[in-house]
Jmol script that loads the backbone (N, CA, C; Angstrom):
load data "model"
ATOM      1  N   MET A   1     117.231 107.502 112.903  1.00  0.00           N
ATOM      2  CA  MET A   1     116.581 106.214 112.815  1.00  0.00           C
ATOM      3  C   MET A   1     115.124 106.449 112.430  1.00  0.00           C
ATOM      4  N   PRO A   2     114.624 105.752 111.393  1.00  0.00           N
ATOM      5  CA  PRO A   2     113.214 105.913 111.022  1.00  0.00           C
ATOM      6  C   PRO A   2     112.309 105.364 112.123  1.00  0.00           C
ATOM      7  N   THR A   3     111.151 105.948 112.238  1.00  0.00           N
ATOM      8  CA  THR A   3     110.200 105.503 113.251  1.00  0.00           C
ATOM      9  C   THR A   3     108.882 105.166 112.587  1.00  0.00           C
ATOM     10  N   GLU A   4     108.042 104.480 113.333  1.00  0.00           N
ATOM     11  CA  GLU A   4     106.722 104.098 112.845  1.00  0.00           C
ATOM     12  C   GLU A   4     105.733 104.268 113.986  1.00  0.00           C
ATOM     13  N   GLN A   5     104.569 104.770 113.659  1.00  0.00           N
ATOM     14  CA  GLN A   5     103.526 104.938 114.663  1.00  0.00           C
ATOM     15  C   GLN A   5     102.829 103.603 114.867  1.00  0.00           C
ATOM     16  N   LEU A   6     102.470 103.310 116.102  1.00  0.00           N
ATOM     17  CA  LEU A   6     101.877 102.030 116.454  1.00  0.00           C
ATOM     18  C   LEU A   6     100.633 102.263 117.297  1.00  0.00           C
ATOM     19  N   LEU A   7      99.555 101.587 116.967  1.00  0.00           N
ATOM     20  CA  LEU A   7      98.316 101.689 117.731  1.00  0.00           C
ATOM     21  C   LEU A   7      98.228 100.485 118.653  1.00  0.00           C
ATOM     22  N   LEU A   8      98.077 100.731 119.943  1.00  0.00           N
ATOM     23  CA  LEU A   8      97.956  99.665 120.937  1.00  0.00           C
ATOM     24  C   LEU A   8      96.633  99.799 121.665  1.00  0.00           C
ATOM     25  N   ARG A   9      96.063  98.697 122.029  1.00  0.00           N
ATOM     26  CA  ARG A   9      94.857  98.701 122.863  1.00  0.00           C
ATOM     27  C   ARG A   9      95.240  98.163 124.233  1.00  0.00           C
ATOM     28  N   LEU A  10      95.010  98.987 125.252  1.00  0.00           N
ATOM     29  CA  LEU A  10      95.365  98.630 126.624  1.00  0.00           C
ATOM     30  C   LEU A  10      94.157  98.844 127.521  1.00  0.00           C
ATOM     31  N   PRO A  11      94.090  98.137 128.640  1.00  0.00           N
ATOM     32  CA  PRO A  11      92.990  98.342 129.577  1.00  0.00           C
ATOM     33  C   PRO A  11      92.970  99.787 130.099  1.00  0.00           C
ATOM     34  N   ASP A  12      91.774 100.311 130.316  1.00  0.00           N
ATOM     35  CA  ASP A  12      91.607 101.702 130.751  1.00  0.00           C
ATOM     36  C   ASP A  12      92.403 102.027 132.009  1.00  0.00           C
ATOM     37  N   ASP A  13      92.370 101.130 132.993  1.00  0.00           N
ATOM     38  CA  ASP A  13      93.075 101.429 134.249  1.00  0.00           C
ATOM     39  C   ASP A  13      94.592 101.507 134.030  1.00  0.00           C
ATOM     40  N   LEU A  14      95.118 100.687 133.125  1.00  0.00           N
ATOM     41  CA  LEU A  14      96.547 100.739 132.829  1.00  0.00           C
ATOM     42  C   LEU A  14      96.904 102.042 132.104  1.00  0.00           C
ATOM     43  N   VAL A  15      96.053 102.479 131.203  1.00  0.00           N
ATOM     44  CA  VAL A  15      96.285 103.737 130.486  1.00  0.00           C
ATOM     45  C   VAL A  15      96.270 104.910 131.467  1.00  0.00           C
ATOM     46  N   ARG A  16      95.331 104.902 132.403  1.00  0.00           N
ATOM     47  CA  ARG A  16      95.276 105.981 133.405  1.00  0.00           C
ATOM     48  C   ARG A  16      96.562 106.022 134.222  1.00  0.00           C
ATOM     49  N   ARG A  17      97.045 104.846 134.665  1.00  0.00           N
ATOM     50  CA  ARG A  17      98.288 104.794 135.442  1.00  0.00           C
ATOM     51  C   ARG A  17      99.467 105.277 134.610  1.00  0.00           C
ATOM     52  N   PHE A  18      99.502 104.861 133.340  1.00  0.00           N
ATOM     53  CA  PHE A  18     100.573 105.260 132.431  1.00  0.00           C
ATOM     54  C   PHE A  18     100.591 106.776 132.257  1.00  0.00           C
ATOM     55  N   LYS A  19      99.428 107.350 131.978  1.00  0.00           N
ATOM     56  CA  LYS A  19      99.347 108.807 131.771  1.00  0.00           C
ATOM     57  C   LYS A  19      99.660 109.583 133.046  1.00  0.00           C
ATOM     58  N   ARG A  20      99.290 109.026 134.186  1.00  0.00           N
ATOM     59  CA  ARG A  20      99.559 109.689 135.464  1.00  0.00           C
ATOM     60  C   ARG A  20     101.052 109.640 135.813  1.00  0.00           C
ATOM     61  N   SER A  21     101.715 108.552 135.398  1.00  0.00           N
ATOM     62  CA  SER A  21     103.097 108.344 135.812  1.00  0.00           C
ATOM     63  C   SER A  21     104.151 108.849 134.832  1.00  0.00           C
ATOM     64  N   VAL A  22     103.800 108.917 133.539  1.00  0.00           N
ATOM     65  CA  VAL A  22     104.801 109.279 132.529  1.00  0.00           C
ATOM     66  C   VAL A  22     104.346 110.560 131.825  1.00  0.00           C
ATOM     67  N   PRO A  23     105.170 111.600 131.835  1.00  0.00           N
ATOM     68  CA  PRO A  23     104.796 112.854 131.165  1.00  0.00           C
ATOM     69  C   PRO A  23     104.543 112.625 129.668  1.00  0.00           C
ATOM     70  N   SER A  24     103.627 113.397 129.099  1.00  0.00           N
ATOM     71  CA  SER A  24     103.198 113.187 127.720  1.00  0.00           C
ATOM     72  C   SER A  24     104.354 113.212 126.719  1.00  0.00           C
ATOM     73  N   ARG A  25     105.332 114.049 126.924  1.00  0.00           N
ATOM     74  CA  ARG A  25     106.445 114.142 125.983  1.00  0.00           C
ATOM     75  C   ARG A  25     107.478 113.023 126.159  1.00  0.00           C
ATOM     76  N   ARG A  26     107.313 112.165 127.160  1.00  0.00           N
ATOM     77  CA  ARG A  26     108.271 111.094 127.437  1.00  0.00           C
ATOM     78  C   ARG A  26     107.670 109.706 127.220  1.00  0.00           C
ATOM     79  N   ARG A  27     106.413 109.633 126.812  1.00  0.00           N
ATOM     80  CA  ARG A  27     105.725 108.335 126.736  1.00  0.00           C
ATOM     81  C   ARG A  27     106.318 107.417 125.678  1.00  0.00           C
ATOM     82  N   SER A  28     106.612 107.943 124.505  1.00  0.00           N
ATOM     83  CA  SER A  28     107.192 107.093 123.450  1.00  0.00           C
ATOM     84  C   SER A  28     108.547 106.543 123.879  1.00  0.00           C
ATOM     85  N   ALA A  29     109.373 107.383 124.466  1.00  0.00           N
ATOM     86  CA  ALA A  29     110.689 106.941 124.927  1.00  0.00           C
ATOM     87  C   ALA A  29     110.548 105.898 126.034  1.00  0.00           C
ATOM     88  N   PHE A  30     109.555 106.079 126.890  1.00  0.00           N
ATOM     89  CA  PHE A  30     109.313 105.138 127.981  1.00  0.00           C
ATOM     90  C   PHE A  30     108.949 103.763 127.432  1.00  0.00           C
ATOM     91  N   VAL A  31     108.014 103.731 126.485  1.00  0.00           N
ATOM     92  CA  VAL A  31     107.593 102.466 125.890  1.00  0.00           C
ATOM     93  C   VAL A  31     108.755 101.844 125.116  1.00  0.00           C
ATOM     94  N   GLN A  32     109.518 102.657 124.390  1.00  0.00           N
ATOM     95  CA  GLN A  32     110.671 102.156 123.651  1.00  0.00           C
ATOM     96  C   GLN A  32     111.665 101.481 124.591  1.00  0.00           C
ATOM     97  N   LEU A  33     111.956 102.124 125.714  1.00  0.00           N
ATOM     98  CA  LEU A  33     112.890 101.555 126.687  1.00  0.00           C
ATOM     99  C   LEU A  33     112.380 100.219 127.224  1.00  0.00           C
ATOM    100  N   LEU A  34     111.085 100.159 127.555  1.00  0.00           N
ATOM    101  CA  LEU A  34     110.514  98.903 128.057  1.00  0.00           C
ATOM    102  C   LEU A  34     110.623  97.785 127.025  1.00  0.00           C
ATOM    103  N   LEU A  35     110.315  98.107 125.769  1.00  0.00           N
ATOM    104  CA  LEU A  35     110.388  97.096 124.717  1.00  0.00           C
ATOM    105  C   LEU A  35     111.823  96.645 124.466  1.00  0.00           C
ATOM    106  N   GLU A  36     112.749  97.578 124.474  1.00  0.00           N
ATOM    107  CA  GLU A  36     114.156  97.215 124.283  1.00  0.00           C
ATOM    108  C   GLU A  36     114.654  96.294 125.388  1.00  0.00           C
ATOM    109  N   GLN A  37     114.184  96.528 126.616  1.00  0.00           N
ATOM    110  CA  GLN A  37     114.590  95.689 127.741  1.00  0.00           C
ATOM    111  C   GLN A  37     113.904  94.331 127.707  1.00  0.00           C
ATOM    112  N   ALA A  38     112.663  94.279 127.238  1.00  0.00           N
ATOM    113  CA  ALA A  38     111.877  93.056 127.292  1.00  0.00           C
ATOM    114  C   ALA A  38     112.105  92.113 126.112  1.00  0.00           C
ATOM    115  N   LEU A  39     112.448  92.672 124.946  1.00  0.00           N
ATOM    116  CA  LEU A  39     112.586  91.854 123.743  1.00  0.00           C
ATOM    117  C   LEU A  39     114.033  91.430 123.539  1.00  0.00           C
ATOM    118  N   PRO A  40     114.224  90.237 122.966  1.00  0.00           N
ATOM    119  CA  PRO A  40     115.600  89.805 122.696  1.00  0.00           C
ATOM    120  C   PRO A  40     116.243  90.689 121.636  1.00  0.00           C
ATOM    121  N   ALA A  41     117.538  90.829 121.734  1.00  0.00           N
ATOM    122  CA  ALA A  41     118.275  91.637 120.760  1.00  0.00           C
ATOM    123  C   ALA A  41     118.221  90.977 119.388  1.00  0.00           C
ATOM    124  N   VAL A  42     118.266  91.783 118.357  1.00  0.00           N
ATOM    125  CA  VAL A  42     118.299  91.259 116.995  1.00  0.00           C
ATOM    126  C   VAL A  42     119.683  90.680 116.762  1.00  0.00           C
ATOM    127  N   GLN A  43     119.712  89.400 116.420  1.00  0.00           N
ATOM    128  CA  GLN A  43     121.009  88.759 116.245  1.00  0.00           C
ATOM    129  C   GLN A  43     121.314  88.467 114.789  1.00  0.00           C
ATOM    130  N   GLY A  44     120.314  88.440 113.949  1.00  0.00           N
ATOM    131  CA  GLY A  44     120.530  88.218 112.521  1.00  0.00           C
ATOM    132  C   GLY A  44     121.275  86.936 112.231  1.00  0.00           C
ATOM    133  N   ASP A  45     122.283  87.012 111.389  1.00  0.00           N
ATOM    134  CA  ASP A  45     123.038  85.833 110.971  1.00  0.00           C
ATOM    135  C   ASP A  45     123.910  85.261 112.085  1.00  0.00           C
ATOM    136  N   ASP A  46     124.111  86.010 113.163  1.00  0.00           N
ATOM    137  CA  ASP A  46     124.941  85.522 114.264  1.00  0.00           C
ATOM    138  C   ASP A  46     124.168  84.636 115.231  1.00  0.00           C
ATOM    139  N   ASP A  47     122.851  84.555 115.063  1.00  0.00           N
ATOM    140  CA  ASP A  47     122.013  83.761 115.959  1.00  0.00           C
ATOM    141  C   ASP A  47     122.310  82.272 115.758  1.00  0.00           C
ATOM    142  N   PRO A  48     122.727  81.553 116.808  1.00  0.00           N
ATOM    143  CA  PRO A  48     123.090  80.139 116.647  1.00  0.00           C
ATOM    144  C   PRO A  48     121.917  79.277 116.167  1.00  0.00           C
ATOM    145  N   LEU A  49     120.702  79.588 116.602  1.00  0.00           N
ATOM    146  CA  LEU A  49     119.552  78.811 116.136  1.00  0.00           C
ATOM    147  C   LEU A  49     119.306  79.041 114.651  1.00  0.00           C
ATOM    148  N   TYR A  50     119.481  80.261 114.189  1.00  0.00           N
ATOM    149  CA  TYR A  50     119.322  80.574 112.778  1.00  0.00           C
ATOM    150  C   TYR A  50     120.365  79.827 111.953  1.00  0.00           C
ATOM    151  N   ARG A  51     121.609  79.832 112.420  1.00  0.00           N
ATOM    152  CA  ARG A  51     122.662  79.119 111.698  1.00  0.00           C
ATOM    153  C   ARG A  51     122.403  77.624 111.668  1.00  0.00           C
ATOM    154  N   ALA A  52     121.892  77.064 112.770  1.00  0.00           N
ATOM    155  CA  ALA A  52     121.576  75.635 112.804  1.00  0.00           C
ATOM    156  C   ALA A  52     120.456  75.306 111.822  1.00  0.00           C
ATOM    157  N   ALA A  53     119.436  76.171 111.765  1.00  0.00           N
ATOM    158  CA  ALA A  53     118.342  75.952 110.822  1.00  0.00           C
ATOM    159  C   ALA A  53     118.846  76.010 109.387  1.00  0.00           C
ATOM    160  N   LEU A  54     119.726  76.947 109.084  1.00  0.00           N
ATOM    161  CA  LEU A  54     120.298  77.026 107.737  1.00  0.00           C
ATOM    162  C   LEU A  54     121.109  75.772 107.406  1.00  0.00           C
ATOM    163  N   ALA A  55     121.855  75.283 108.384  1.00  0.00           N
ATOM    164  CA  ALA A  55     122.666  74.084 108.156  1.00  0.00           C
ATOM    165  C   ALA A  55     121.772  72.893 107.839  1.00  0.00           C
ATOM    166  N   VAL A  56     120.666  72.764 108.548  1.00  0.00           N
ATOM    167  CA  VAL A  56     119.731  71.664 108.284  1.00  0.00           C
ATOM    168  C   VAL A  56     119.135  71.808 106.890  1.00  0.00           C
ATOM    169  N   GLU A  57     118.733  73.026 106.533  1.00  0.00           N
ATOM    170  CA  GLU A  57     118.142  73.249 105.213  1.00  0.00           C
ATOM    171  C   GLU A  57     119.134  72.945 104.092  1.00  0.00           C
ATOM    172  N   ASN A  58     120.418  73.200 104.326  1.00  0.00           N
ATOM    173  CA  ASN A  58     121.426  72.996 103.290  1.00  0.00           C
ATOM    174  C   ASN A  58     121.989  71.578 103.261  1.00  0.00           C
ATOM    175  N   ASP A  59     121.661  70.762 104.250  1.00  0.00           N
ATOM    176  CA  ASP A  59     122.141  69.383 104.303  1.00  0.00           C
ATOM    177  C   ASP A  59     121.041  68.468 103.761  1.00  0.00           C
ATOM    178  N   ALA A  60     121.245  67.896 102.585  1.00  0.00           N
ATOM    179  CA  ALA A  60     120.210  67.086 101.927  1.00  0.00           C
ATOM    180  C   ALA A  60     119.796  65.892 102.787  1.00  0.00           C
ATOM    181  N   ARG A  61     120.755  65.251 103.437  1.00  0.00           N
ATOM    182  CA  ARG A  61     120.434  64.079 104.262  1.00  0.00           C
ATOM    183  C   ARG A  61     119.550  64.476 105.449  1.00  0.00           C
ATOM    184  N   LEU A  62     119.920  65.564 106.127  1.00  0.00           N
ATOM    185  CA  LEU A  62     119.120  66.031 107.262  1.00  0.00           C
ATOM    186  C   LEU A  62     117.744  66.517 106.807  1.00  0.00           C
ATOM    187  N   ALA A  63     117.690  67.204 105.670  1.00  0.00           N
ATOM    188  CA  ALA A  63     116.413  67.693 105.161  1.00  0.00           C
ATOM    189  C   ALA A  63     115.481  66.520 104.848  1.00  0.00           C
ATOM    190  N   ALA A  64     116.021  65.441 104.277  1.00  0.00           N
ATOM    191  CA  ALA A  64     115.209  64.259 103.979  1.00  0.00           C
ATOM    192  C   ALA A  64     114.700  63.615 105.271  1.00  0.00           C
ATOM    193  N   GLU A  65     115.569  63.550 106.266  1.00  0.00           N
ATOM    194  CA  GLU A  65     115.163  62.973 107.554  1.00  0.00           C
ATOM    195  C   GLU A  65     114.073  63.821 108.218  1.00  0.00           C
ATOM    196  N   MET A  66     114.238  65.140 108.165  1.00  0.00           N
ATOM    197  CA  MET A  66     113.224  66.027 108.739  1.00  0.00           C
ATOM    198  C   MET A  66     111.892  65.875 108.008  1.00  0.00           C
ATOM    199  N   ALA A  67     111.941  65.702 106.683  1.00  0.00           N
ATOM    200  CA  ALA A  67     110.715  65.511 105.909  1.00  0.00           C
ATOM    201  C   ALA A  67     110.017  64.220 106.329  1.00  0.00           C
ATOM    202  N   GLU A  68     110.789  63.159 106.594  1.00  0.00           N
ATOM    203  CA  GLU A  68     110.204  61.899 107.069  1.00  0.00           C
ATOM    204  C   GLU A  68     109.531  62.092 108.418  1.00  0.00           C
ATOM    205  N   TRP A  69     110.197  62.803 109.324  1.00  0.00           N
ATOM    206  CA  TRP A  69     109.617  63.052 110.643  1.00  0.00           C
ATOM    207  C   TRP A  69     108.334  63.875 110.524  1.00  0.00           C
ATOM    208  N   GLU A  70     108.362  64.879 109.669  1.00  0.00           N
ATOM    209  CA  GLU A  70     107.180  65.714 109.498  1.00  0.00           C
ATOM    210  C   GLU A  70     106.017  64.897 108.959  1.00  0.00           C
ATOM    211  N   ALA A  71     106.279  64.052 107.957  1.00  0.00           N
ATOM    212  CA  ALA A  71     105.218  63.214 107.383  1.00  0.00           C
ATOM    213  C   ALA A  71     104.663  62.250 108.422  1.00  0.00           C
ATOM    214  N   ALA A  72     105.531  61.736 109.287  1.00  0.00           N
ATOM    215  CA  ALA A  72     105.104  60.755 110.286  1.00  0.00           C
ATOM    216  C   ALA A  72     104.352  61.390 111.449  1.00  0.00           C
ATOM    217  N   THR A  73     104.583  62.665 111.708  1.00  0.00           N
ATOM    218  CA  THR A  73     103.994  63.283 112.905  1.00  0.00           C
ATOM    219  C   THR A  73     103.004  64.398 112.615  1.00  0.00           C
ATOM    220  N   VAL A  74     102.730  64.683 111.351  1.00  0.00           N
ATOM    221  CA  VAL A  74     101.898  65.841 111.019  1.00  0.00           C
ATOM    222  C   VAL A  74     100.507  65.747 111.652  1.00  0.00           C
ATOM    223  N   ALA A  75      99.954  64.555 111.756  1.00  0.00           N
ATOM    224  CA  ALA A  75      98.620  64.400 112.341  1.00  0.00           C
ATOM    225  C   ALA A  75      98.685  63.736 113.711  1.00  0.00           C
ATOM    226  N   ASP A  76      99.854  63.690 114.291  1.00  0.00           N
ATOM    227  CA  ASP A  76     100.043  63.040 115.579  1.00  0.00           C
ATOM    228  C   ASP A  76      99.129  63.650 116.636  1.00  0.00           C
ATOM    229  N   GLY A  77      98.306  62.817 117.219  1.00  0.00           N
ATOM    230  CA  GLY A  77      97.405  63.282 118.273  1.00  0.00           C
ATOM    231  C   GLY A  77      96.116  63.884 117.756  1.00  0.00           C
ATOM    232  N   LEU A  78      95.958  63.964 116.458  1.00  0.00           N
ATOM    233  CA  LEU A  78      94.731  64.508 115.889  1.00  0.00           C
ATOM    234  C   LEU A  78      93.921  63.369 115.295  1.00  0.00           C
ATOM    235  N   ARG A  79      92.636  63.448 115.442  1.00  0.00           N
ATOM    236  CA  ARG A  79      91.804  62.428 114.819  1.00  0.00           C
ATOM    237  C   ARG A  79      90.974  63.095 113.734  1.00  0.00           C
ATOM    238  N   ALA A  80      90.553  62.302 112.817  1.00  0.00           N
ATOM    239  CA  ALA A  80      89.785  62.837 111.694  1.00  0.00           C
ATOM    240  C   ALA A  80      88.472  63.421 112.193  1.00  0.00           C
ATOM    241  N   ALA A  81      88.124  64.554 111.653  1.00  0.00           N
ATOM    242  CA  ALA A  81      86.869  65.206 112.035  1.00  0.00           C
ATOM    243  C   ALA A  81      85.708  64.500 111.367  1.00  0.00           C
ATOM    244  N   ARG A  82      84.657  64.309 112.144  1.00  0.00           N
ATOM    245  CA  ARG A  82      83.450  63.716 111.564  1.00  0.00           C
ATOM    246  C   ARG A  82      82.627  64.819 110.938  1.00  0.00           C
ATOM    247  N   PRO A  83      82.018  64.549 109.781  1.00  0.00           N
ATOM    248  CA  PRO A  83      81.186  65.580 109.168  1.00  0.00           C
ATOM    249  C   PRO A  83      80.008  65.920 110.077  1.00  0.00           C
ATOM    250  N   ARG A  84      79.707  67.184 110.148  1.00  0.00           N
ATOM    251  CA  ARG A  84      78.575  67.631 110.977  1.00  0.00           C
ATOM    252  C   ARG A  84      77.274  67.431 110.223  1.00  0.00           C
ATOM    253  N   VAL A  85      76.292  66.988 110.954  1.00  0.00           N
ATOM    254  CA  VAL A  85      74.971  66.799 110.366  1.00  0.00           C
ATOM    255  C   VAL A  85      74.141  68.022 110.724  1.00  0.00           C
ATOM    256  N   ARG A  86      73.673  68.698 109.696  1.00  0.00           N
ATOM    257  CA  ARG A  86      72.850  69.883 109.944  1.00  0.00           C
ATOM    258  C   ARG A  86      71.418  69.435 110.223  1.00  0.00           C
ATOM    259  N   ARG A  87      70.905  69.899 111.304  1.00  0.00           N
ATOM    260  CA  ARG A  87      69.525  69.574 111.655  1.00  0.00           C
ATOM    261  C   ARG A  87      68.650  70.782 111.396  1.00  0.00           C
ATOM    262  N   ARG A  88      67.499  70.509 110.893  1.00  0.00           N
ATOM    263  CA  ARG A  88      66.575  71.607 110.593  1.00  0.00           C
ATOM    264  C   ARG A  88      65.528  71.763 111.629  1.00  0.00           C
TER     265      ARG A  88
END
end "model"
wireframe off; spacefill off
backbone 0.3
color backbone group
């Protein structure tokens, strides 16, 4: 499996605990395991939300309705910004 190096910024105290608790040769595997447990599995085309989104995109009637909703709500709750007056 191809790998990629990743730069992370973590608080100093967390890095000290990490280095104290996980041997240097096991740190990448440790982080990989944590990420695999914490992140959702890749579902690709089997993801029901993805399939629903594709169905909406491919249905002309639903796409038109979604476009109407977007046009009606795009600025919902936002008010027009007043131009700022620069004072010298």
